N, CA, C and O atoms as a GROMACS GRO file, in nm:
protein
  632
    1UNK      N    1   0.927   1.084  -1.830
    1UNK     CA    2   0.779   1.063  -1.827
    1UNK      C    3   0.728   1.015  -1.951
    1UNK      O    4   0.651   0.919  -1.959
    2UNK      N    5   0.780   1.094  -2.071
    2UNK     CA    6   0.718   1.075  -2.196
    2UNK      C    7   0.753   0.933  -2.250
    2UNK      O    8   0.667   0.876  -2.317
    3UNK      N    9   0.863   0.877  -2.227
    3UNK     CA   10   0.911   0.740  -2.252
    3UNK      C   11   0.816   0.654  -2.194
    3UNK      O   12   0.764   0.572  -2.271
    4UNK      N   13   0.781   0.653  -2.070
    4UNK     CA   14   0.684   0.567  -1.988
    4UNK      C   15   0.553   0.547  -2.038
    4UNK      O   16   0.493   0.439  -2.042
    5UNK      N   17   0.503   0.679  -2.084
    5UNK     CA   18   0.363   0.700  -2.125
    5UNK      C   19   0.363   0.632  -2.268
    5UNK      O   20   0.267   0.562  -2.299
    6UNK      N   21   0.467   0.650  -2.354
    6UNK     CA   22   0.441   0.598  -2.491
    6UNK      C   23   0.497   0.453  -2.508
    6UNK      O   24   0.500   0.409  -2.622
    7UNK      N   25   0.543   0.374  -2.404
    7UNK     CA   26   0.575   0.246  -2.402
    7UNK      C   27   0.454   0.144  -2.433
    7UNK      O   28   0.464   0.049  -2.510
    8UNK      N   29   0.332   0.182  -2.357
    8UNK     CA   30   0.216   0.132  -2.388
    8UNK      C   31   0.169   0.128  -2.531
    8UNK      O   32   0.182   0.233  -2.594
    9UNK      N   33   0.120   0.030  -2.591
    9UNK     CA   34   0.082   0.036  -2.709
    9UNK      C   35  -0.050   0.127  -2.747
    9UNK      O   36  -0.080   0.161  -2.861
   10UNK      N   37  -0.115   0.154  -2.641
   10UNK     CA   38  -0.238   0.231  -2.655
   10UNK      C   39  -0.204   0.380  -2.643
   10UNK      O   40  -0.275   0.469  -2.690
   11UNK      N   41  -0.079   0.402  -2.570
   11UNK     CA   42  -0.047   0.549  -2.560
   11UNK      C   43  -0.126   0.609  -2.454
   11UNK      O   44  -0.111   0.731  -2.445
   12UNK      N   45  -0.213   0.549  -2.364
   12UNK     CA   46  -0.291   0.596  -2.259
   12UNK      C   47  -0.264   0.542  -2.117
   12UNK      O   48  -0.314   0.602  -2.021
   13UNK      N   49  -0.187   0.431  -2.097
   13UNK     CA   50  -0.188   0.375  -1.989
   13UNK      C   51  -0.047   0.369  -1.923
   13UNK      O   52   0.049   0.368  -2.000
   14UNK      N   53  -0.026   0.366  -1.800
   14UNK     CA   54   0.115   0.366  -1.738
   14UNK      C   55   0.130   0.276  -1.617
   14UNK      O   56   0.040   0.283  -1.533
   15UNK      N   57   0.223   0.199  -1.599
   15UNK     CA   58   0.240   0.114  -1.483
   15UNK      C   59   0.293   0.220  -1.378
   15UNK      O   60   0.400   0.278  -1.398
   16UNK      N   61   0.218   0.242  -1.272
   16UNK     CA   62   0.272   0.371  -1.177
   16UNK      C   63   0.384   0.320  -1.096
   16UNK      O   64   0.469   0.395  -1.048
   17UNK      N   65   0.385   0.182  -1.078
   17UNK     CA   66   0.496   0.138  -0.974
   17UNK      C   67   0.633   0.149  -1.079
   17UNK      O   68   0.729   0.210  -1.031
   18UNK      N   69   0.647   0.102  -1.199
   18UNK     CA   70   0.757   0.098  -1.274
   18UNK      C   71   0.787   0.249  -1.297
   18UNK      O   72   0.901   0.291  -1.280
   19UNK      N   73   0.684   0.333  -1.336
   19UNK     CA   74   0.712   0.466  -1.367
   19UNK      C   75   0.754   0.545  -1.266
   19UNK      O   76   0.834   0.633  -1.300
   20UNK      N   77   0.720   0.540  -1.137
   20UNK     CA   78   0.781   0.609  -1.033
   20UNK      C   79   0.924   0.549  -0.973
   20UNK      O   80   1.002   0.619  -0.908
   21UNK      N   81   0.942   0.424  -1.001
   21UNK     CA   82   1.074   0.365  -0.978
   21UNK      C   83   1.180   0.424  -1.068
   21UNK      O   84   1.291   0.456  -1.025
   22UNK      N   85   1.144   0.438  -1.192
   22UNK     CA   86   1.238   0.489  -1.299
   22UNK      C   87   1.254   0.627  -1.276
   22UNK      O   88   1.368   0.670  -1.290
   23UNK      N   89   1.158   0.713  -1.243
   23UNK     CA   90   1.156   0.876  -1.216
   23UNK      C   91   1.247   0.884  -1.099
   23UNK      O   92   1.336   0.969  -1.106
   24UNK      N   93   1.240   0.810  -0.991
   24UNK     CA   94   1.306   0.840  -0.876
   24UNK      C   95   1.479   0.804  -0.916
   24UNK      O   96   1.576   0.873  -0.886
   25UNK      N   97   1.480   0.693  -0.982
   25UNK     CA   98   1.616   0.661  -1.028
   25UNK      C   99   1.695   0.770  -1.113
   25UNK      O  100   1.815   0.795  -1.105
   26UNK      N  101   1.616   0.821  -1.182
   26UNK     CA  102   1.662   0.944  -1.272
   26UNK      C  103   1.682   1.056  -1.189
   26UNK      O  104   1.780   1.126  -1.214
   27UNK      N  105   1.609   1.085  -1.095
   27UNK     CA  106   1.621   1.196  -1.022
   27UNK      C  107   1.757   1.204  -0.944
   27UNK      O  108   1.831   1.302  -0.941
   28UNK      N  109   1.781   1.076  -0.879
   28UNK     CA  110   1.892   1.050  -0.802
   28UNK      C  111   2.022   1.070  -0.903
   28UNK      O  112   2.129   1.104  -0.852
   29UNK      N  113   2.013   1.051  -1.025
   29UNK     CA  114   2.130   1.077  -1.118
   29UNK      C  115   2.114   1.201  -1.153
   29UNK      O  116   2.192   1.221  -1.246
   30UNK      N  117   2.046   1.310  -1.126
   30UNK     CA  118   2.030   1.436  -1.180
   30UNK      C  119   2.127   1.544  -1.132
   30UNK      O  120   2.140   1.655  -1.185
   31UNK      N  121   2.197   1.495  -1.016
   31UNK     CA  122   2.332   1.577  -0.983
   31UNK      C  123   2.282   1.665  -0.873
   31UNK      O  124   2.362   1.751  -0.836
   32UNK      N  125   2.184   1.662  -0.822
   32UNK     CA  126   2.140   1.753  -0.710
   32UNK      C  127   2.242   1.727  -0.592
   32UNK      O  128   2.296   1.617  -0.582
   33UNK      N  129   2.264   1.817  -0.514
   33UNK     CA  130   2.379   1.814  -0.421
   33UNK      C  131   2.386   1.688  -0.338
   33UNK      O  132   2.493   1.630  -0.326
   34UNK      N  133   2.271   1.642  -0.277
   34UNK     CA  134   2.269   1.529  -0.196
   34UNK      C  135   2.240   1.397  -0.265
   34UNK      O  136   2.226   1.292  -0.202
   35UNK      N  137   2.233   1.405  -0.389
   35UNK     CA  138   2.186   1.272  -0.466
   35UNK      C  139   2.283   1.149  -0.447
   35UNK      O  140   2.232   1.037  -0.434
   36UNK      N  141   2.423   1.165  -0.445
   36UNK     CA  142   2.517   1.087  -0.424
   36UNK      C  143   2.518   0.997  -0.290
   36UNK      O  144   2.566   0.885  -0.274
   37UNK      N  145   2.450   1.083  -0.197
   37UNK     CA  146   2.472   1.013  -0.055
   37UNK      C  147   2.326   0.997   0.006
   37UNK      O  148   2.310   0.997   0.128
   38UNK      N  149   2.223   0.983  -0.082
   38UNK     CA  150   2.077   0.982  -0.040
   38UNK      C  151   2.028   0.834  -0.121
   38UNK      O  152   2.066   0.804  -0.234
   39UNK      N  153   1.951   0.765  -0.051
   39UNK     CA  154   1.885   0.650  -0.095
   39UNK      C  155   1.737   0.674  -0.112
   39UNK      O  156   1.669   0.722  -0.021
   40UNK      N  157   1.691   0.641  -0.226
   40UNK     CA  158   1.548   0.664  -0.244
   40UNK      C  159   1.468   0.527  -0.269
   40UNK      O  160   1.494   0.460  -0.369
   41UNK      N  161   1.383   0.489  -0.188
   41UNK     CA  162   1.284   0.362  -0.198
   41UNK      C  163   1.150   0.408  -0.245
   41UNK      O  164   1.098   0.516  -0.217
   42UNK      N  165   1.100   0.308  -0.325
   42UNK     CA  166   0.953   0.340  -0.369
   42UNK      C  167   0.883   0.212  -0.351
   42UNK      O  168   0.911   0.105  -0.404
   43UNK      N  169   0.783   0.238  -0.264
   43UNK     CA  170   0.679   0.148  -0.238
   43UNK      C  171   0.547   0.162  -0.294
   43UNK      O  172   0.457   0.210  -0.226
   44UNK      N  173   0.529   0.126  -0.413
   44UNK     CA  174   0.384   0.168  -0.469
   44UNK      C  175   0.327   0.061  -0.550
   44UNK      O  176   0.398   0.013  -0.639
   45UNK      N  177   0.208   0.017  -0.533
   45UNK     CA  178   0.151  -0.099  -0.580
   45UNK      C  179   0.135  -0.091  -0.729
   45UNK      O  180   0.135   0.017  -0.788
   46UNK      N  181   0.123  -0.198  -0.788
   46UNK     CA  182   0.133  -0.229  -0.925
   46UNK      C  183   0.013  -0.192  -0.997
   46UNK      O  184  -0.063  -0.278  -1.043
   47UNK      N  185  -0.009  -0.053  -1.012
   47UNK     CA  186  -0.136   0.012  -1.072
   47UNK      C  187  -0.119   0.047  -1.210
   47UNK      O  188  -0.017   0.110  -1.241
   48UNK      N  189  -0.209   0.014  -1.306
   48UNK     CA  190  -0.193   0.029  -1.436
   48UNK      C  191  -0.314   0.158  -1.456
   48UNK      O  192  -0.434   0.132  -1.456
   49UNK      N  193  -0.272   0.270  -1.469
   49UNK     CA  194  -0.361   0.378  -1.499
   49UNK      C  195  -0.334   0.476  -1.610
   49UNK      O  196  -0.236   0.467  -1.684
   50UNK      N  197  -0.426   0.569  -1.618
   50UNK     CA  198  -0.412   0.663  -1.730
   50UNK      C  199  -0.304   0.771  -1.709
   50UNK      O  200  -0.254   0.793  -1.599
   51UNK      N  201  -0.273   0.830  -1.812
   51UNK     CA  202  -0.187   0.954  -1.807
   51UNK      C  203  -0.248   1.066  -1.703
   51UNK      O  204  -0.178   1.132  -1.627
   52UNK      N  205  -0.380   1.075  -1.712
   52UNK     CA  206  -0.454   1.173  -1.631
   52UNK      C  207  -0.410   1.166  -1.485
   52UNK      O  208  -0.400   1.269  -1.420
   53UNK      N  209  -0.383   1.040  -1.430
   53UNK     CA  210  -0.341   1.023  -1.304
   53UNK      C  211  -0.191   1.033  -1.295
   53UNK      O  212  -0.142   1.106  -1.209
   54UNK      N  213  -0.117   0.968  -1.374
   54UNK     CA  214   0.007   0.940  -1.383
   54UNK      C  215   0.084   1.070  -1.374
   54UNK      O  216   0.178   1.083  -1.297
   55UNK      N  217   0.037   1.178  -1.466
   55UNK     CA  218   0.145   1.284  -1.482
   55UNK      C  219   0.141   1.372  -1.367
   55UNK      O  220   0.250   1.410  -1.324
   56UNK      N  221   0.014   1.418  -1.297
   56UNK     CA  222   0.021   1.484  -1.192
   56UNK      C  223   0.072   1.415  -1.072
   56UNK      O  224   0.112   1.490  -0.982
   57UNK      N  225   0.078   1.301  -1.053
   57UNK     CA  226   0.147   1.211  -0.951
   57UNK      C  227   0.301   1.215  -0.976
   57UNK      O  228   0.380   1.238  -0.885
   58UNK      N  229   0.343   1.190  -1.114
   58UNK     CA  230   0.480   1.209  -1.130
   58UNK      C  231   0.546   1.340  -1.101
   58UNK      O  232   0.656   1.349  -1.047
   59UNK      N  233   0.472   1.441  -1.140
   59UNK     CA  234   0.514   1.585  -1.124
   59UNK      C  235   0.517   1.618  -0.963
   59UNK      O  236   0.607   1.681  -0.907
   60UNK      N  237   0.414   1.568  -0.907
   60UNK     CA  238   0.427   1.601  -0.762
   60UNK      C  239   0.539   1.515  -0.691
   60UNK      O  240   0.587   1.562  -0.588
   61UNK      N  241   0.587   1.387  -0.741
   61UNK     CA  242   0.694   1.327  -0.678
   61UNK      C  243   0.812   1.381  -0.720
   61UNK      O  244   0.907   1.390  -0.642
   62UNK      N  245   0.819   1.423  -0.843
   62UNK     CA  246   0.939   1.495  -0.882
   62UNK      C  247   0.992   1.613  -0.801
   62UNK      O  248   1.110   1.634  -0.774
   63UNK      N  249   0.874   1.696  -0.764
   63UNK     CA  250   0.888   1.824  -0.709
   63UNK      C  251   0.936   1.790  -0.551
   63UNK      O  252   1.024   1.856  -0.496
   64UNK      N  253   0.873   1.688  -0.491
   64UNK     CA  254   0.891   1.644  -0.363
   64UNK      C  255   1.023   1.604  -0.319
   64UNK      O  256   1.080   1.646  -0.218
   65UNK      N  257   1.081   1.496  -0.426
   65UNK     CA  258   1.198   1.446  -0.412
   65UNK      C  259   1.295   1.534  -0.439
   65UNK      O  260   1.385   1.547  -0.356
   66UNK      N  261   1.299   1.611  -0.557
   66UNK     CA  262   1.393   1.728  -0.564
   66UNK      C  263   1.403   1.813  -0.461
   66UNK      O  264   1.517   1.844  -0.426
   67UNK      N  265   1.293   1.866  -0.394
   67UNK     CA  266   1.312   1.938  -0.289
   67UNK      C  267   1.380   1.884  -0.174
   67UNK      O  268   1.458   1.958  -0.114
   68UNK      N  269   1.361   1.757  -0.132
   68UNK     CA  270   1.412   1.672  -0.041
   68UNK      C  271   1.597   1.670  -0.066
   68UNK      O  272   1.686   1.694   0.016
   69UNK      N  273   1.604   1.637  -0.194
   69UNK     CA  274   1.747   1.609  -0.250
   69UNK      C  275   1.827   1.753  -0.220
   69UNK      O  276   1.944   1.749  -0.184
   70UNK      N  277   1.762   1.870  -0.236
   70UNK     CA  278   1.819   1.993  -0.244
   70UNK      C  279   1.832   2.027  -0.099
   70UNK      O  280   1.943   2.068  -0.067
   71UNK      N  281   1.736   2.020   0.003
   71UNK     CA  282   1.724   2.089   0.115
   71UNK      C  283   1.722   1.990   0.234
   71UNK      O  284   1.750   2.039   0.344
   72UNK      N  285   1.697   1.875   0.230
   72UNK     CA  286   1.670   1.795   0.349
   72UNK      C  287   1.789   1.741   0.407
   72UNK      O  288   1.780   1.696   0.521
   73UNK      N  289   1.904   1.736   0.346
   73UNK     CA  290   2.006   1.666   0.401
   73UNK      C  291   2.144   1.767   0.417
   73UNK      O  292   2.259   1.726   0.428
   74UNK      N  293   2.105   1.894   0.415
   74UNK     CA  294   2.207   1.990   0.454
   74UNK      C  295   2.309   1.960   0.567
   74UNK      O  296   2.257   1.963   0.679
   75UNK      N  297   2.407   1.939   0.565
   75UNK     CA  298   2.510   1.928   0.683
   75UNK      C  299   2.514   1.795   0.697
   75UNK      O  300   2.601   1.760   0.777
   76UNK      N  301   2.441   1.690   0.642
   76UNK     CA  302   2.447   1.546   0.674
   76UNK      C  303   2.517   1.461   0.575
   76UNK      O  304   2.521   1.494   0.457
   77UNK      N  305   2.572   1.354   0.619
   77UNK     CA  306   2.644   1.269   0.538
   77UNK      C  307   2.557   1.163   0.442
   77UNK      O  308   2.599   1.111   0.339
   78UNK      N  309   2.450   1.148   0.491
   78UNK     CA  310   2.354   1.054   0.403
   78UNK      C  311   2.206   1.080   0.447
   78UNK      O  312   2.176   1.157   0.538
   79UNK      N  313   2.129   1.016   0.384
   79UNK     CA  314   1.989   1.016   0.419
   79UNK      C  315   1.911   0.918   0.324
   79UNK      O  316   1.961   0.854   0.231
   80UNK      N  317   1.781   0.917   0.361
   80UNK     CA  318   1.686   0.834   0.295
   80UNK      C  319   1.564   0.910   0.243
   80UNK      O  320   1.531   1.007   0.312
   81UNK      N  321   1.495   0.886   0.140
   81UNK     CA  322   1.374   0.939   0.088
   81UNK      C  323   1.282   0.810   0.062
   81UNK      O  324   1.323   0.713  -0.001
   82UNK      N  325   1.170   0.818   0.110
   82UNK     CA  326   1.087   0.708   0.080
   82UNK      C  327   0.963   0.754   0.010
   82UNK      O  328   0.900   0.849   0.057
   83UNK      N  329   0.926   0.694  -0.097
   83UNK     CA  330   0.793   0.731  -0.173
   83UNK      C  331   0.715   0.612  -0.161
   83UNK      O  332   0.756   0.503  -0.201
   84UNK      N  333   0.584   0.630  -0.098
   84UNK     CA  334   0.486   0.521  -0.075
   84UNK      C  335   0.351   0.564  -0.132
   84UNK      O  336   0.328   0.682  -0.154
   85UNK      N  337   0.257   0.462  -0.157
   85UNK     CA  338   0.131   0.486  -0.183
   85UNK      C  339   0.035   0.390  -0.162
   85UNK      O  340   0.070   0.274  -0.188
   86UNK      N  341  -0.080   0.408  -0.120
   86UNK     CA  342  -0.183   0.302  -0.108
   86UNK      C  343  -0.294   0.342  -0.206
   86UNK      O  344  -0.313   0.462  -0.223
   87UNK      N  345  -0.363   0.262  -0.265
   87UNK     CA  346  -0.478   0.281  -0.345
   87UNK      C  347  -0.596   0.165  -0.330
   87UNK      O  348  -0.594   0.053  -0.380
   88UNK      N  349  -0.684   0.216  -0.256
   88UNK     CA  350  -0.798   0.110  -0.234
   88UNK      C  351  -0.939   0.185  -0.238
   88UNK      O  352  -0.946   0.307  -0.252
   89UNK      N  353  -1.034   0.114  -0.227
   89UNK     CA  354  -1.168   0.176  -0.258
   89UNK      C  355  -1.193   0.298  -0.150
   89UNK      O  356  -1.271   0.389  -0.177
   90UNK      N  357  -1.134   0.295  -0.050
   90UNK     CA  358  -1.158   0.406   0.041
   90UNK      C  359  -1.074   0.538  -0.005
   90UNK      O  360  -1.106   0.648   0.040
   91UNK      N  361  -0.963   0.525  -0.099
   91UNK     CA  362  -0.910   0.630  -0.159
   91UNK      C  363  -0.752   0.602  -0.174
   91UNK      O  364  -0.699   0.495  -0.143
   92UNK      N  365  -0.689   0.704  -0.223
   92UNK     CA  366  -0.542   0.689  -0.238
   92UNK      C  367  -0.464   0.779  -0.152
   92UNK      O  368  -0.510   0.886  -0.112
   93UNK      N  369  -0.364   0.743  -0.128
   93UNK     CA  370  -0.256   0.829  -0.047
   93UNK      C  371  -0.117   0.821  -0.090
   93UNK      O  372  -0.068   0.708  -0.089
   94UNK      N  373  -0.048   0.914  -0.127
   94UNK     CA  374   0.090   0.921  -0.176
   94UNK      C  375   0.160   0.989  -0.056
   94UNK      O  376   0.109   1.087  -0.001
   95UNK      N  377   0.280   0.936  -0.017
   95UNK     CA  378   0.362   0.982   0.089
   95UNK      C  379   0.507   0.996   0.049
   95UNK      O  380   0.568   0.896   0.011
   96UNK      N  381   0.564   1.111   0.056
   96UNK     CA  382   0.697   1.130   0.032
   96UNK      C  383   0.762   1.176   0.164
   96UNK      O  384   0.738   1.288   0.210
   97UNK      N  385   0.843   1.090   0.223
   97UNK     CA  386   0.911   1.104   0.352
   97UNK      C  387   1.061   1.110   0.324
   97UNK      O  388   1.117   1.043   0.236
   98UNK      N  389   1.128   1.208   0.417
   98UNK     CA  390   1.269   1.186   0.419
   98UNK      C  391   1.319   1.184   0.574
   98UNK      O  392   1.241   1.214   0.665
   99UNK      N  393   1.436   1.152   0.593
   99UNK     CA  394   1.479   1.158   0.727
   99UNK      C  395   1.582   1.276   0.745
   99UNK      O  396   1.675   1.265   0.825
  100UNK      N  397   1.565   1.387   0.668
  100UNK     CA  398   1.651   1.493   0.679
  100UNK      C  399   1.635   1.576   0.806
  100UNK      O  400   1.602   1.533   0.917
  101UNK      N  401   1.663   1.698   0.772
  101UNK     CA  402   1.664   1.799   0.888
  101UNK      C  403   1.543   1.864   0.930
  101UNK      O  404   1.540   1.942   1.024
  102UNK      N  405   1.432   1.829   0.854
  102UNK     CA  406   1.291   1.880   0.882
  102UNK      C  407   1.286   2.001   0.821
  102UNK      O  408   1.379   2.059   0.765
  103UNK      N  409   1.154   2.042   0.835
  103UNK     CA  410   1.110   2.185   0.771
  103UNK      C  411   1.021   2.252   0.888
  103UNK      O  412   0.977   2.187   0.983
  104UNK      N  413   1.003   2.371   0.873
  104UNK     CA  414   0.929   2.455   0.981
  104UNK      C  415   0.787   2.427   0.909
  104UNK      O  416   0.764   2.468   0.795
  105UNK      N  417   0.697   2.356   0.982
  105UNK     CA  418   0.548   2.349   0.934
  105UNK      C  419   0.460   2.429   1.028
  105UNK      O  420   0.340   2.401   1.037
  106UNK      N  421   0.511   2.523   1.094
  106UNK     CA  422   0.428   2.598   1.190
  106UNK      C  423   0.338   2.695   1.094
  106UNK      O  424   0.390   2.734   0.990
  107UNK      N  425   0.220   2.730   1.122
  107UNK     CA  426   0.150   2.823   1.035
  107UNK      C  427   0.193   2.960   1.063
  107UNK      O  428   0.230   2.996   1.175
  108UNK      N  429   0.187   3.039   0.955
  108UNK     CA  430   0.256   3.170   0.949
  108UNK      C  431   0.128   3.269   0.964
  108UNK      O  432   0.017   3.223   0.939
  109UNK      N  433   0.141   3.394   1.002
  109UNK     CA  434   0.061   3.491   1.006
  109UNK      C  435  -0.033   3.512   0.853
  109UNK      O  436   0.015   3.502   0.740
  110UNK      N  437  -0.156   3.537   0.882
  110UNK     CA  438  -0.230   3.557   0.752
  110UNK      C  439  -0.165   3.678   0.674
  110UNK      O  440  -0.115   3.774   0.732
  111UNK      N  441  -0.170   3.663   0.537
  111UNK     CA  442  -0.089   3.755   0.462
  111UNK      C  443   0.066   3.720   0.427
  111UNK      O  444   0.119   3.775   0.330
  112UNK      N  445   0.134   3.631   0.505
  112UNK     CA  446   0.275   3.591   0.475
  112UNK      C  447   0.257   3.468   0.403
  112UNK      O  448   0.163   3.389   0.408
  113UNK      N  449   0.366   3.463   0.334
  113UNK     CA  450   0.386   3.329   0.239
  113UNK      C  451   0.407   3.215   0.311
  113UNK      O  452   0.501   3.223   0.390
  114UNK      N  453   0.341   3.096   0.307
  114UNK     CA  454   0.358   2.968   0.362
  114UNK      C  455   0.491   2.894   0.331
  114UNK      O  456   0.554   2.827   0.412
  115UNK      N  457   0.519   2.915   0.214
  115UNK     CA  458   0.645   2.834   0.155
  115UNK      C  459   0.672   2.882   0.025
  115UNK      O  460   0.605   2.971  -0.028
  116UNK      N  461   0.779   2.820  -0.034
  116UNK     CA  462   0.816   2.871  -0.169
  116UNK      C  463   0.738   2.817  -0.288
  116UNK      O  464   0.629   2.762  -0.275
  117UNK      N  465   0.796   2.835  -0.401
  117UNK     CA  466   0.723   2.787  -0.519
  117UNK      C  467   0.711   2.635  -0.531
  117UNK      O  468   0.611   2.582  -0.580
  118UNK      N  469   0.818   2.565  -0.484
  118UNK     CA  470   0.791   2.403  -0.485
  118UNK      C  471   0.660   2.367  -0.418
  118UNK      O  472   0.579   2.295  -0.476
  119UNK      N  473   0.636   2.416  -0.298
  119UNK     CA  474   0.517   2.374  -0.210
  119UNK      C  475   0.385   2.432  -0.314
  119UNK      O  476   0.280   2.368  -0.320
  120UNK      N  477   0.400   2.533  -0.374
  120UNK     CA  478   0.276   2.589  -0.458
  120UNK      C  479   0.260   2.481  -0.564
  120UNK      O  480   0.151   2.430  -0.588
  121UNK      N  481   0.364   2.450  -0.623
  121UNK     CA  482   0.349   2.340  -0.724
  121UNK      C  483   0.288   2.211  -0.680
  121UNK      O  484   0.195   2.153  -0.736
  122UNK      N  485   0.350   2.171  -0.572
  122UNK     CA  486   0.285   2.039  -0.496
  122UNK      C  487   0.133   2.061  -0.487
  122UNK      O  488   0.057   1.974  -0.529
  123UNK      N  489   0.091   2.167  -0.438
  123UNK     CA  490  -0.042   2.187  -0.405
  123UNK      C  491  -0.129   2.206  -0.540
  123UNK      O  492  -0.250   2.182  -0.534
  124UNK      N  493  -0.072   2.248  -0.657
  124UNK     CA  494  -0.131   2.258  -0.774
  124UNK      C  495  -0.154   2.111  -0.846
  124UNK      O  496  -0.251   2.083  -0.917
  125UNK      N  497  -0.043   2.022  -0.814
  125UNK     CA  498  -0.068   1.902  -0.872
  125UNK      C  499  -0.168   1.814  -0.802
  125UNK      O  500  -0.234   1.730  -0.862
  126UNK      N  501  -0.178   1.841  -0.658
  126UNK     CA  502  -0.257   1.786  -0.586
  126UNK      C  503  -0.412   1.807  -0.634
  126UNK      O  504  -0.495   1.719  -0.658
  127UNK      N  505  -0.427   1.949  -0.640
  127UNK     CA  506  -0.554   1.995  -0.697
  127UNK      C  507  -0.603   1.936  -0.837
  127UNK      O  508  -0.721   1.936  -0.872
  128UNK      N  509  -0.511   1.893  -0.901
  128UNK     CA  510  -0.518   1.818  -1.036
  128UNK      C  511  -0.573   1.676  -1.009
  128UNK      O  512  -0.641   1.617  -1.093
  129UNK      N  513  -0.542   1.624  -0.891
  129UNK     CA  514  -0.590   1.493  -0.854
  129UNK      C  515  -0.710   1.505  -0.767
  129UNK      O  516  -0.764   1.403  -0.726
  130UNK      N  517  -0.764   1.641  -0.731
  130UNK     CA  518  -0.878   1.674  -0.642
  130UNK      C  519  -0.827   1.627  -0.505
  130UNK      O  520  -0.906   1.561  -0.438
  131UNK      N  521  -0.720   1.648  -0.462
  131UNK     CA  522  -0.653   1.598  -0.350
  131UNK      C  523  -0.616   1.704  -0.247
  131UNK      O  524  -0.623   1.822  -0.281
  132UNK      N  525  -0.582   1.675  -0.137
  132UNK     CA  526  -0.545   1.777  -0.031
  132UNK      C  527  -0.390   1.732   0.012
  132UNK      O  528  -0.349   1.616   0.003
  133UNK      N  529  -0.325   1.828   0.053
  133UNK     CA  530  -0.176   1.815   0.086
  133UNK      C  531  -0.169   1.836   0.235
  133UNK      O  532  -0.231   1.929   0.287
  134UNK      N  533  -0.096   1.754   0.305
  134UNK     CA  534  -0.058   1.784   0.438
  134UNK      C  535   0.100   1.744   0.472
  134UNK      O  536   0.145   1.633   0.445
  135UNK      N  537   0.177   1.846   0.535
  135UNK     CA  538   0.317   1.841   0.554
  135UNK      C  539   0.325   1.842   0.714
  135UNK      O  540   0.260   1.918   0.788
  136UNK      N  541   0.414   1.748   0.752
  136UNK     CA  542   0.453   1.731   0.884
  136UNK      C  543   0.597   1.717   0.895
  136UNK      O  544   0.666   1.687   0.798
  137UNK      N  545   0.652   1.741   1.025
  137UNK     CA  546   0.799   1.722   1.042
  137UNK      C  547   0.808   1.629   1.168
  137UNK      O  548   0.779   1.668   1.282
  138UNK      N  549   0.848   1.510   1.140
  138UNK     CA  550   0.883   1.412   1.244
  138UNK      C  551   1.007   1.324   1.194
  138UNK      O  552   1.000   1.234   1.110
  139UNK      N  553   1.117   1.366   1.261
  139UNK     CA  554   1.267   1.310   1.212
  139UNK      C  555   1.273   1.310   1.056
  139UNK      O  556   1.308   1.218   0.983
  140UNK      N  557   1.232   1.438   1.023
  140UNK     CA  558   1.257   1.480   0.871
  140UNK      C  559   1.113   1.530   0.834
  140UNK      O  560   1.028   1.564   0.915
  141UNK      N  561   1.102   1.528   0.701
  141UNK     CA  562   0.970   1.575   0.639
  141UNK      C  563   0.880   1.487   0.597
  141UNK      O  564   0.927   1.394   0.532
  142UNK      N  565   0.762   1.486   0.614
  142UNK     CA  566   0.650   1.381   0.560
  142UNK      C  567   0.563   1.475   0.470
  142UNK      O  568   0.501   1.570   0.517
  143UNK      N  569   0.561   1.446   0.353
  143UNK     CA  570   0.447   1.522   0.251
  143UNK      C  571   0.343   1.408   0.230
  143UNK      O  572   0.372   1.297   0.185
  144UNK      N  573   0.226   1.446   0.266
  144UNK     CA  574   0.110   1.338   0.239
  144UNK      C  575   0.005   1.392   0.156
  144UNK      O  576  -0.060   1.490   0.192
  145UNK      N  577  -0.017   1.328   0.043
  145UNK     CA  578  -0.147   1.382  -0.056
  145UNK      C  579  -0.235   1.262  -0.062
  145UNK      O  580  -0.205   1.149  -0.098
  146UNK      N  581  -0.355   1.309  -0.019
  146UNK     CA  582  -0.473   1.225  -0.009
  146UNK      C  583  -0.572   1.258  -0.137
  146UNK      O  584  -0.602   1.372  -0.170
  147UNK      N  585  -0.612   1.155  -0.194
  147UNK     CA  586  -0.718   1.191  -0.312
  147UNK      C  587  -0.786   1.066  -0.330
  147UNK      O  588  -0.765   0.964  -0.265
  148UNK      N  589  -0.874   1.080  -0.431
  148UNK     CA  590  -0.979   0.961  -0.458
  148UNK      C  591  -0.901   0.828  -0.522
  148UNK      O  592  -0.795   0.840  -0.583
  149UNK      N  593  -0.956   0.722  -0.505
  149UNK     CA  594  -0.919   0.592  -0.561
  149UNK      C  595  -0.885   0.611  -0.704
  149UNK      O  596  -0.951   0.688  -0.774
  150UNK      N  597  -0.783   0.540  -0.750
  150UNK     CA  598  -0.737   0.568  -0.875
  150UNK      C  599  -0.785   0.430  -0.969
  150UNK      O  600  -0.720   0.325  -0.967
  151UNK      N  601  -0.886   0.447  -1.037
  151UNK     CA  602  -0.932   0.335  -1.113
  151UNK      C  603  -0.824   0.274  -1.221
  151UNK      O  604  -0.760   0.348  -1.297
  152UNK      N  605  -0.812   0.149  -1.219
  152UNK     CA  606  -0.727   0.088  -1.289
  152UNK      C  607  -0.772   0.039  -1.428
  152UNK      O  608  -0.891   0.010  -1.442
  153UNK      N  609  -0.682   0.027  -1.540
  153UNK     CA  610  -0.735  -0.018  -1.670
  153UNK      C  611  -0.782  -0.171  -1.644
  153UNK      O  612  -0.725  -0.253  -1.571
  154UNK      N  613  -0.877  -0.186  -1.707
  154UNK     CA  614  -0.949  -0.340  -1.698
  154UNK      C  615  -0.861  -0.421  -1.765
  154UNK      O  616  -0.809  -0.386  -1.871
  155UNK      N  617  -0.837  -0.545  -1.702
  155UNK     CA  618  -0.754  -0.647  -1.754
  155UNK      C  619  -0.826  -0.712  -1.886
  155UNK      O  620  -0.930  -0.777  -1.875
  156UNK      N  621  -0.765  -0.690  -2.005
  156UNK     CA  622  -0.826  -0.768  -2.116
  156UNK      C  623  -0.870  -0.911  -2.107
  156UNK      O  624  -0.802  -1.002  -2.059
  157UNK      N  625  -0.985  -0.921  -2.158
  157UNK     CA  626  -1.051  -1.071  -2.149
  157UNK      C  627  -0.948  -1.157  -2.260
  157UNK      O  628  -0.891  -1.107  -2.357
  158UNK      N  629  -0.944  -1.287  -2.218
  158UNK     CA  630  -0.862  -1.373  -2.309
  158UNK      C  631  -0.954  -1.463  -2.397
  158UNK      O  632  -0.904  -1.541  -2.478
   0.00000   0.00000   0.00000
């Protein structure tokens, strides 16, 4: 993360597509149980943005992809994790989807813990983006984070 942030001469901007592609490649190489038999694809627009947006997005993707690598493919020979994002004037939406075993998304009684520390971290990163998290299970787990449009760095005048 630090390397990508410091590659720009202004130390303030990051190319989100490149950043998340590199991040997911590193996560696959991290050695989590399923990493060798899982394919990760990234479909993110070419957005040049500030560290204020890039850092919570990258931490959120790290947590979601790591959780999928650790839990989604138990007992399976292979799988896919897909990270995608849209960013337009109506808002931004980040989706991390896997085709693993799915997770229990049914609400639990008040006073019981909804999920583990990983989900709490994801909710915290979403709050940093002033966003909302939704988790569904449909032929795997789908984590969707909706938040406001990410303003891009203005293109320098020639």
